[in-house]
NUNU-984570 format. One line per 8 residues: number of its first residue (from 0); their letters; for each residue x, y, z of N, C-alpha, C. Coordinates in nm, 2 decimals. Layout:
! residues N
NUM> A> X Y Z X Y Z X Y Z | ...
END
This chain:
! residues 274
0> GEDINRTG> 9.01 4.82 12.74 9.09 4.75 12.65 9.04 4.81 12.55 | 8.89 4.85 12.48 8.85 4.92 12.39 8.93 5.04 12.35 | 8.97 5.16 12.47 9.04 5.25 12.46 9.17 5.25 12.44 | 9.24 5.11 12.48 9.41 5.13 12.43 9.38 5.10 12.23 | 9.27 5.01 12.24 9.32 4.95 12.04 9.27 5.10 12.01 | 9.17 5.16 12.06 9.16 5.28 11.96 9.31 5.37 11.94 | 9.33 5.43 12.02 9.46 5.48 12.04 9.59 5.39 11.93 | 9.58 5.26 11.95 9.68 5.23 11.87 9.63 5.24 11.76
8> ANGASNQM> 9.50 5.20 11.72 9.44 5.22 11.59 9.53 5.33 11.51 | 9.48 5.46 11.59 9.51 5.61 11.57 9.65 5.63 11.51 | 9.70 5.54 11.62 9.91 5.55 11.59 9.87 5.51 11.44 | 9.85 5.39 11.45 9.89 5.28 11.32 9.87 5.40 11.21 | 9.77 5.48 11.19 9.69 5.54 11.11 9.72 5.67 11.08 | 9.85 5.73 11.23 9.94 5.85 11.19 10.03 5.80 11.13 | 10.08 5.70 11.16 10.22 5.66 11.09 10.21 5.64 10.95 | 10.08 5.61 10.90 10.07 5.57 10.75 10.04 5.70 10.69
16> VLPQIHHQ> 10.01 5.80 10.75 9.95 5.93 10.65 10.10 6.00 10.67 | 10.21 5.99 10.77 10.30 6.12 10.75 10.34 6.06 10.66 | 10.45 5.92 10.58 10.50 5.92 10.50 10.40 5.96 10.36 | 10.32 5.94 10.39 10.23 5.99 10.23 10.23 6.16 10.25 | 10.22 6.20 10.32 10.28 6.32 10.35 10.41 6.41 10.28 | 10.46 6.31 10.35 10.60 6.39 10.30 10.61 6.32 10.11 | 10.58 6.19 10.10 10.60 6.19 9.99 10.51 6.27 9.87 | 10.43 6.35 9.91 10.34 6.42 9.82 10.46 6.55 9.82
24> LTNTLDKY> 10.49 6.59 9.91 10.57 6.73 9.91 10.72 6.70 9.87 | 10.77 6.63 9.89 10.90 6.57 9.79 10.85 6.54 9.68 | 10.75 6.51 9.61 10.72 6.54 9.46 10.67 6.63 9.44 | 10.59 6.70 9.52 10.55 6.87 9.45 10.74 6.95 9.43 | 10.81 6.94 9.53 10.93 6.99 9.51 11.03 6.97 9.42 | 11.02 6.80 9.41 11.09 6.77 9.28 10.99 6.84 9.16 | 10.89 6.83 9.13 10.79 6.89 8.99 10.86 7.02 8.97 | 10.87 7.16 9.07 10.92 7.23 9.05 11.07 7.31 9.07
32> QPLFDELD> 11.11 7.16 9.06 11.26 7.22 9.08 11.29 7.27 9.01 | 11.29 7.27 8.81 11.35 7.32 8.76 11.29 7.47 8.74 | 11.21 7.52 8.78 11.14 7.65 8.77 11.23 7.73 8.93 | 11.26 7.63 9.04 11.40 7.71 9.10 11.49 7.74 9.11 | 11.58 7.63 8.99 11.65 7.68 8.96 11.68 7.79 8.84 | 11.56 7.78 8.80 11.57 7.95 8.70 11.57 8.06 8.76 | 11.48 8.03 8.87 11.46 8.17 8.90 11.62 8.21 9.08 | 11.64 8.10 9.09 11.78 8.10 9.14 11.89 8.15 9.09
40> DLDSHLWI> 11.92 8.14 8.93 11.98 8.19 8.82 11.99 8.29 8.80 | 11.83 8.35 8.76 11.82 8.47 8.73 11.84 8.60 8.88 | 11.83 8.56 8.98 11.86 8.63 9.12 12.02 8.63 9.10 | 12.09 8.54 9.09 12.27 8.50 9.14 12.32 8.58 9.00 | 12.24 8.63 8.92 12.36 8.64 8.79 12.28 8.84 8.74 | 12.15 8.82 8.74 12.11 8.92 8.69 12.05 9.04 8.80 | 12.07 9.16 8.76 12.05 9.30 8.86 11.89 9.27 8.88 | 11.81 9.21 8.98 11.67 9.21 9.03 11.64 9.34 9.09
48> LEPSLPAR> 11.52 9.41 9.07 11.52 9.55 9.06 11.38 9.52 9.22 | 11.29 9.37 9.13 11.19 9.34 9.22 11.14 9.21 9.21 | 11.09 9.14 9.32 11.09 9.19 9.43 11.24 9.16 9.49 | 11.23 9.18 9.65 11.34 9.20 9.70 11.37 9.07 9.72 | 11.52 9.07 9.73 11.60 8.90 9.71 11.62 8.88 9.88 | 11.62 8.77 9.99 11.59 8.69 9.86 11.39 8.68 9.88 | 11.37 8.59 9.73 11.20 8.60 9.69 11.17 8.49 9.80 | 11.00 8.50 9.79 10.93 8.38 9.85 10.91 8.28 9.73
56> RNCVERRI> 10.94 8.17 9.74 10.91 8.06 9.66 10.81 8.07 9.56 | 10.73 8.11 9.57 10.58 8.15 9.54 10.60 8.25 9.41 | 10.68 8.31 9.44 10.68 8.43 9.36 10.77 8.40 9.20 | 10.67 8.39 9.13 10.75 8.36 8.98 10.81 8.52 8.89 | 10.74 8.60 8.92 10.80 8.72 8.82 10.94 8.77 8.87 | 10.97 8.87 8.79 11.13 8.93 8.86 11.08 9.02 8.73 | 11.17 9.18 8.76 11.13 9.26 8.71 11.38 9.33 8.72 | 11.37 9.31 8.56 11.55 9.30 8.53 11.54 9.42 8.50
64> ALWEGGAS> 11.66 9.47 8.54 11.71 9.59 8.52 11.76 9.56 8.36 | 11.78 9.62 8.21 11.80 9.64 8.18 11.96 9.72 8.08 | 11.90 9.87 8.08 11.99 9.96 8.06 11.96 10.07 8.12 | 12.11 10.14 8.12 12.08 10.30 8.16 11.99 10.41 8.15 | 11.95 10.45 8.29 11.84 10.57 8.24 11.72 10.50 8.30 | 11.74 10.37 8.36 11.58 10.31 8.42 11.48 10.20 8.38 | 11.59 10.17 8.22 11.49 10.08 8.12 11.52 9.93 8.25 | 11.38 9.89 8.25 11.39 9.72 8.27 11.29 9.67 8.22
72> MVVALDPD> 11.28 9.54 8.26 11.13 9.38 8.20 11.07 9.33 8.33 | 10.99 9.32 8.31 10.95 9.19 8.39 10.88 9.07 8.34 | 10.94 8.99 8.38 10.89 8.86 8.32 10.84 8.80 8.45 | 10.74 8.68 8.36 10.69 8.62 8.51 10.73 8.45 8.42 | 10.83 8.36 8.51 10.81 8.22 8.41 10.69 8.16 8.44 | 10.68 8.05 8.36 10.54 7.95 8.37 10.59 7.82 8.45 | 10.51 7.83 8.58 10.58 7.71 8.65 10.62 7.58 8.61 | 10.48 7.53 8.47 10.53 7.43 8.44 10.61 7.39 8.32
80> NARGIPVM> 10.62 7.52 8.29 10.78 7.50 8.16 10.85 7.59 8.21 | 10.95 7.59 8.28 11.01 7.70 8.34 11.09 7.77 8.27 | 11.16 7.67 8.15 11.25 7.72 8.02 11.16 7.77 7.93 | 11.06 7.73 7.90 10.96 7.78 7.85 10.95 7.94 7.81 | 10.88 7.98 7.70 10.86 8.17 7.69 10.80 8.21 7.84 | 10.84 8.30 7.87 10.77 8.34 8.01 10.64 8.39 7.94 | 10.52 8.33 8.06 10.39 8.40 8.03 10.34 8.51 8.07 | 10.42 8.62 8.11 10.43 8.73 8.11 10.55 8.80 8.08
88> VRFLGVTM> 10.56 8.90 7.98 10.64 9.00 7.97 10.64 9.15 7.93 | 10.63 9.24 8.02 10.64 9.41 8.04 10.71 9.47 8.02 | 10.76 9.59 7.94 10.90 9.70 7.96 10.83 9.79 8.02 | 10.92 9.83 8.09 10.92 10.00 8.19 10.99 10.04 8.15 | 11.01 10.23 8.15 11.11 10.28 8.16 11.17 10.27 7.98 | 11.14 10.21 7.93 11.22 10.23 7.78 11.14 10.32 7.71 | 11.26 10.41 7.64 11.20 10.52 7.58 11.28 10.52 7.47 | 11.28 10.60 7.36 11.31 10.65 7.25 11.50 10.67 7.25
96> ATMRAAAN> 11.50 10.70 7.36 11.65 10.74 7.39 11.72 10.65 7.43 | 11.64 10.58 7.51 11.70 10.43 7.55 11.74 10.32 7.41 | 11.66 10.32 7.32 11.67 10.26 7.20 11.78 10.34 7.11 | 11.79 10.41 7.13 11.90 10.51 7.02 12.00 10.50 7.13 | 12.02 10.47 7.20 12.17 10.50 7.29 12.24 10.29 7.29 | 12.08 10.21 7.27 12.17 10.10 7.21 12.20 10.06 7.11 | 12.08 10.15 6.97 12.20 10.13 6.87 12.31 10.22 6.83 | 12.33 10.28 6.93 12.46 10.35 6.90 12.56 10.27 6.96
104> AASGDIGG> 12.52 10.17 7.09 12.62 10.10 7.10 12.64 10.03 7.00 | 12.57 9.95 6.93 12.57 9.85 6.85 12.69 9.89 6.76 | 12.64 10.01 6.73 12.72 10.07 6.61 12.91 10.09 6.64 | 12.92 10.09 6.78 13.04 10.13 6.81 13.06 10.24 6.85 | 12.94 10.30 6.86 12.97 10.46 6.96 13.01 10.47 7.11 | 12.90 10.34 7.17 12.92 10.38 7.31 12.94 10.20 7.30 | 13.00 10.15 7.43 13.03 10.10 7.51 12.93 9.98 7.55 | 12.92 9.83 7.54 12.79 9.80 7.57 12.74 9.72 7.49
112> GTVEGDIS> 12.63 9.61 7.51 12.56 9.54 7.45 12.42 9.63 7.34 | 12.35 9.56 7.32 12.27 9.58 7.25 12.15 9.49 7.18 | 12.02 9.50 7.20 11.93 9.41 7.14 11.94 9.38 7.01 | 11.90 9.24 6.98 11.91 9.16 6.84 11.86 9.20 6.75 | 11.91 9.21 6.65 11.88 9.28 6.53 11.95 9.38 6.43 | 11.85 9.44 6.33 11.93 9.51 6.26 11.98 9.65 6.30 | 11.96 9.66 6.44 12.05 9.78 6.51 12.24 9.79 6.47 | 12.25 9.64 6.45 12.37 9.61 6.45 12.44 9.74 6.31
120> KGEVVDWR> 12.36 9.75 6.26 12.36 9.87 6.17 12.35 10.03 6.24 | 12.31 10.02 6.35 12.33 10.16 6.43 12.15 10.18 6.38 | 12.07 10.11 6.34 11.93 10.11 6.30 11.87 10.06 6.47 | 11.74 10.19 6.51 11.70 10.23 6.61 11.57 10.08 6.60 | 11.56 10.00 6.71 11.51 9.87 6.69 11.42 9.92 6.83 | 11.28 9.90 6.78 11.19 9.89 6.92 11.17 9.75 7.02 | 11.23 9.77 7.17 11.26 9.61 7.19 11.13 9.57 7.20 | 11.05 9.63 7.20 10.90 9.54 7.20 10.86 9.41 7.11
128> TSFAEFVS> 10.86 9.52 7.04 10.88 9.45 6.90 11.02 9.31 6.84 | 11.14 9.31 6.90 11.20 9.28 6.89 11.20 9.14 6.94 | 11.16 9.16 7.11 11.16 9.04 7.15 11.01 8.96 7.15 | 10.92 9.01 7.08 10.76 8.96 7.03 10.83 8.88 6.92 | 10.97 8.93 6.81 10.95 8.86 6.75 11.07 8.70 6.76 | 11.11 8.74 6.88 11.29 8.65 6.89 11.17 8.54 6.97 | 11.05 8.53 7.03 10.96 8.42 7.09 10.84 8.43 7.03 | 10.85 8.46 6.89 10.74 8.39 6.79 10.75 8.20 6.80
136> EEEDGTLD> 10.86 8.21 6.78 10.87 8.06 6.70 10.95 8.02 6.83 | 10.91 7.93 6.91 10.98 7.90 7.03 11.04 7.70 6.95 | 11.20 7.71 6.97 11.26 7.59 6.98 11.21 7.47 7.13 | 11.14 7.36 7.04 11.08 7.29 7.13 11.18 7.18 7.25 | 11.33 7.18 7.17 11.40 7.10 7.25 11.36 6.95 7.19 | 11.29 6.91 7.10 11.32 6.80 7.03 11.43 6.76 6.91 | 11.52 6.81 6.95 11.66 6.79 6.80 11.67 6.66 6.82 | 11.67 6.63 6.69 11.73 6.48 6.65 11.89 6.43 6.66
144> SVASKVES> 11.98 6.53 6.67 12.10 6.50 6.63 12.16 6.60 6.72 | 12.31 6.59 6.73 12.35 6.71 6.79 12.45 6.80 6.73 | 12.43 6.78 6.56 12.44 6.89 6.47 12.34 7.03 6.44 | 12.18 6.92 6.51 12.08 7.03 6.49 12.08 7.07 6.69 | 12.18 7.01 6.80 12.16 7.13 6.92 12.20 7.22 6.88 | 12.37 7.21 6.80 12.46 7.32 6.77 12.36 7.44 6.65 | 12.34 7.34 6.60 12.24 7.45 6.51 12.17 7.58 6.56 | 12.07 7.50 6.66 11.94 7.58 6.76 12.00 7.70 6.82
152> TNLKRWST> 12.15 7.64 6.91 12.16 7.77 6.97 12.20 7.90 6.88 | 12.23 7.91 6.78 12.29 8.02 6.66 12.15 8.08 6.63 | 12.00 7.99 6.62 11.88 8.07 6.61 11.87 8.21 6.72 | 11.83 8.29 6.62 11.81 8.42 6.73 11.63 8.38 6.76 | 11.63 8.29 6.82 11.48 8.33 6.86 11.52 8.16 7.00 | 11.39 8.21 7.09 11.38 8.16 7.22 11.39 8.00 7.21 | 11.49 7.93 7.29 11.52 7.80 7.32 11.51 7.73 7.43 | 11.43 7.65 7.45 11.44 7.55 7.57 11.57 7.49 7.60
160> ERSVRANL> 11.68 7.46 7.50 11.79 7.45 7.49 11.85 7.54 7.58 | 11.81 7.63 7.56 11.92 7.72 7.72 11.82 7.75 7.78 | 11.89 7.83 7.91 11.82 7.88 8.06 11.76 8.02 7.96 | 11.64 8.05 8.06 11.57 8.19 8.10 11.69 8.31 8.05 | 11.77 8.29 8.13 11.90 8.44 8.17 11.95 8.43 8.00 | 11.97 8.29 7.97 12.10 8.29 7.85 11.97 8.33 7.73 | 11.87 8.33 7.70 11.76 8.32 7.60 11.73 8.50 7.62 | 11.70 8.56 7.73 11.69 8.71 7.72 11.87 8.71 7.71
168> ERWFGSPL> 11.96 8.74 7.73 12.07 8.79 7.67 12.14 8.74 7.53 | 12.09 8.65 7.51 12.07 8.66 7.32 11.97 8.69 7.26 | 11.87 8.75 7.31 11.82 8.84 7.26 11.90 9.01 7.26 | 11.95 8.99 7.43 11.95 9.17 7.40 12.08 9.17 7.38 | 12.14 9.03 7.37 12.29 9.05 7.26 12.37 9.09 7.32 | 12.39 9.07 7.49 12.52 9.06 7.53 12.48 9.06 7.69 | 12.54 8.99 7.82 12.53 9.01 7.93 12.43 9.11 7.98 | 12.36 9.05 8.02 12.24 9.18 8.10 12.29 9.25 8.24
176> PSPLSSST> 12.27 9.36 8.26 12.35 9.39 8.38 12.31 9.33 8.53 | 12.43 9.33 8.65 12.42 9.26 8.73 12.46 9.37 8.87 | 12.42 9.28 8.98 12.42 9.43 9.06 12.60 9.41 9.11 | 12.68 9.37 9.05 12.84 9.36 9.09 12.87 9.44 8.97 | 12.83 9.49 8.87 12.87 9.58 8.73 12.93 9.70 8.79 | 13.01 9.71 8.80 13.06 9.84 8.80 13.01 9.97 8.74 | 12.94 9.95 8.63 12.81 10.07 8.57 12.70 10.09 8.59 | 12.62 9.96 8.70 12.52 9.99 8.76 12.45 10.10 8.81
184> EEKSDFLV> 12.35 10.20 8.79 12.34 10.27 8.85 12.24 10.28 9.03 | 12.21 10.40 9.01 12.17 10.35 9.19 12.01 10.26 9.15 | 11.93 10.18 9.23 11.78 10.11 9.23 11.67 10.24 9.16 | 11.73 10.32 9.30 11.62 10.43 9.24 11.58 10.46 9.07 | 11.69 10.49 9.01 11.66 10.54 8.89 11.57 10.43 8.83 | 11.56 10.33 8.83 11.45 10.21 8.80 11.31 10.21 8.84 | 11.31 10.33 8.94 11.17 10.31 8.99 11.06 10.41 8.91 | 10.99 10.39 8.81 10.96 10.47 8.75 10.80 10.55 8.82
192> ECGICYAH> 10.83 10.65 8.82 10.68 10.72 8.92 10.57 10.76 8.84 | 10.43 10.71 8.87 10.35 10.78 8.81 10.38 10.94 8.79 | 10.32 10.98 8.72 10.31 11.14 8.69 10.21 11.20 8.74 | 10.09 11.12 8.75 9.96 11.14 8.84 9.97 11.16 9.01 | 10.02 10.99 9.05 10.01 11.01 9.20 10.15 11.00 9.23 | 10.26 11.03 9.16 10.37 11.03 9.21 10.46 10.90 9.30 | 10.36 10.79 9.26 10.42 10.66 9.33 10.45 10.57 9.28 | 10.54 10.46 9.31 10.59 10.36 9.16 10.50 10.23 9.23
200> RLPMEDDN> 10.44 10.15 9.30 10.33 10.10 9.27 10.24 10.15 9.37 | 10.10 10.12 9.35 9.99 10.20 9.39 9.99 10.04 9.54 | 9.91 10.06 9.63 9.90 10.00 9.74 9.74 9.94 9.68 | 9.77 9.79 9.74 9.64 9.73 9.73 9.51 9.75 9.74 | 9.36 9.74 9.73 9.27 9.79 9.78 9.23 9.69 9.82 | 9.28 9.59 9.88 9.16 9.48 9.98 9.24 9.54 10.13 | 9.16 9.48 10.21 9.19 9.46 10.30 9.26 9.34 10.45 | 9.33 9.25 10.32 9.43 9.15 10.38 9.51 9.21 10.41
208> DTEEEGPL> 9.61 9.17 10.51 9.71 9.14 10.55 9.79 9.10 10.46 | 9.83 9.11 10.29 9.91 9.01 10.26 10.05 9.11 10.16 | 10.11 9.04 10.13 10.25 9.12 10.12 10.23 9.16 9.94 | 10.14 9.15 9.90 10.11 9.16 9.77 10.11 9.27 9.71 | 10.20 9.30 9.57 10.23 9.49 9.54 10.15 9.49 9.48 | 10.07 9.61 9.47 10.00 9.69 9.33 10.11 9.71 9.22 | 9.98 9.74 9.11 10.05 9.78 8.99 10.15 9.87 8.93 | 10.21 9.87 8.84 10.31 9.96 8.81 10.27 10.08 8.71
216> PEAKCANP> 10.34 10.17 8.70 10.29 10.23 8.58 10.34 10.25 8.48 | 10.19 10.15 8.39 10.26 10.10 8.29 10.19 10.21 8.15 | 10.10 10.27 8.19 10.05 10.34 8.05 10.16 10.46 8.06 | 10.21 10.53 7.93 10.25 10.58 7.87 10.28 10.66 7.76 | 10.28 10.85 7.82 10.26 10.93 7.70 10.38 10.90 7.56 | 10.29 10.88 7.48 10.34 10.87 7.33 10.48 10.96 7.28 | 10.46 11.11 7.35 10.52 11.24 7.32 10.68 11.19 7.36 | 10.76 11.17 7.29 10.89 11.14 7.35 10.95 11.28 7.44
224> SCNRHYHE> 10.96 11.39 7.40 10.98 11.48 7.48 10.88 11.49 7.63 | 10.80 11.41 7.63 10.76 11.42 7.77 10.70 11.26 7.82 | 10.71 11.13 7.77 10.76 10.99 7.84 10.71 10.99 7.96 | 10.61 11.03 8.04 10.54 11.04 8.12 10.48 10.92 8.18 | 10.49 10.85 8.26 10.45 10.67 8.32 10.28 10.72 8.39 | 10.22 10.63 8.41 10.10 10.67 8.48 10.06 10.50 8.53 | 10.01 10.48 8.61 9.93 10.39 8.63 9.78 10.42 8.59 | 9.76 10.32 8.54 9.60 10.29 8.46 9.53 10.36 8.52
232> SCLFEWLH> 9.45 10.30 8.64 9.37 10.39 8.72 9.41 10.51 8.73 | 9.51 10.55 8.78 9.51 10.73 8.79 9.52 10.79 8.64 | 9.53 10.74 8.55 9.51 10.83 8.44 9.35 10.80 8.38 | 9.34 10.69 8.38 9.14 10.71 8.41 9.08 10.81 8.44 | 9.10 10.79 8.61 9.05 10.93 8.68 9.10 11.03 8.59 | 9.17 11.06 8.54 9.23 11.21 8.53 9.14 11.21 8.40 | 9.13 11.13 8.31 9.12 11.15 8.20 8.94 11.19 8.19 | 8.87 11.05 8.30 8.74 11.03 8.34 8.72 11.17 8.35
240> SLPTARVS> 8.79 11.28 8.41 8.74 11.40 8.51 8.74 11.53 8.40 | 8.79 11.48 8.26 8.82 11.57 8.15 8.70 11.60 8.11 | 8.64 11.77 8.08 8.50 11.74 8.01 8.53 11.73 7.86 | 8.65 11.74 7.82 8.69 11.69 7.64 8.73 11.57 7.62 | 8.72 11.49 7.72 8.77 11.35 7.69 8.64 11.28 7.61 | 8.70 11.20 7.53 8.63 11.13 7.43 8.65 11.01 7.42 | 8.53 10.91 7.44 8.52 10.74 7.45 8.51 10.71 7.32 | 8.60 10.55 7.28 8.58 10.54 7.15 8.63 10.38 7.19
248> FDRIFGSC> 8.50 10.28 7.18 8.47 10.14 7.23 8.52 10.12 7.38 | 8.59 10.06 7.36 8.67 10.06 7.55 8.80 10.12 7.62 | 8.82 10.25 7.47 8.90 10.30 7.55 8.83 10.47 7.57 | 8.91 10.53 7.69 8.90 10.68 7.66 9.01 10.74 7.67 | 8.94 10.88 7.56 9.06 10.98 7.48 9.10 11.11 7.54 | 9.22 11.15 7.58 9.23 11.31 7.62 9.36 11.35 7.68 | 9.39 11.43 7.73 9.52 11.53 7.72 9.62 11.43 7.81 | 9.65 11.46 7.76 9.81 11.42 7.87 9.85 11.53 7.96
256> PYCCETVS> 9.84 11.50 8.14 9.86 11.62 8.23 9.97 11.72 8.22 | 10.10 11.64 8.13 10.21 11.76 8.12 10.24 11.81 7.99 | 10.16 11.74 7.88 10.24 11.83 7.75 10.13 11.84 7.65 | 9.94 11.79 7.71 9.85 11.79 7.62 9.86 11.68 7.45 | 9.95 11.61 7.48 9.95 11.50 7.40 9.80 11.40 7.36 | 9.78 11.32 7.30 9.63 11.25 7.33 9.72 11.10 7.41 | 9.70 11.11 7.50 9.68 10.96 7.56 9.54 10.91 7.55 | 9.52 10.76 7.60 9.45 10.71 7.59 9.43 10.59 7.69
264> VKIRNGAK> 9.34 10.50 7.71 9.33 10.40 7.86 9.22 10.29 7.80 | 9.24 10.17 7.87 9.11 10.11 7.88 9.02 10.20 7.99 | 8.87 10.16 7.96 8.80 10.19 8.09 8.78 10.09 8.15 | 8.76 10.15 8.29 8.76 10.04 8.41 8.62 10.01 8.40 | 8.62 9.89 8.44 8.51 9.79 8.49 8.42 9.90 8.57 | 8.25 9.96 8.53 8.19 9.97 8.59 8.13 10.13 8.61 | 8.26 10.16 8.51 8.24 10.28 8.51 8.18 10.36 8.36 | 8.11 10.46 8.38 8.03 10.56 8.25 8.07 10.67 8.28
272> RH> 8.10 10.70 8.13 8.12 10.81 8.10 7.97 10.92 8.11 | 7.97 11.03 8.16 7.83 11.13 8.17 7.86 11.27 8.08
END
């Protein structure tokens, strides 16, 4: 009789726990549904270069094609504020030639869109600076009237009244490329390679069997005629091997492997200059 009572007690306990688990799971999904909606909107309408779609729900990072020639941007959404300013933004493959082409498009020389700013006059605007200015003052969405809402939609700044995609396209000045666009290039054109190891992404250094992807080649030579990209770790190892390299504060300086222009990268932890 005691065993039967214990079994009955456990069964009743399980019946109480399962609804609680279901309730917690439902609450969690409801909490992050705005994030899922924003990511789905990006995936459905923009040309997502990475990650491969469909992406895992815990992946809040998207690499988005911007312009012909391989220009793209990486954004990471804030899980707790899906329509807020992305918590991380990086530009890849953006060169002076790219921004000049955008300026020409703005002045009517080439069909297409362009980044918001003075390039409507044909002036070249740095995309990184332009985006930093666009997100410098976020509209908090606490508007008191319909007129204020209408006014906010015309402001050239990030607004939580708009979707992430709408904000990006407002900054860019036109709809961003989509996979269905007739003018889109091959995806390989956007895969910027490191000029040292010739890889797009470095493999992860840990031994765990995970699907994590390694870093992108974010360091770049400032010489417009060179414009080579490098993984920061690859460039550091290259510069660290040069007898002519010099260290200033937390950066190491030396010659670009291709054009001898001065390049620099942050010193990696634990490294010593001999």
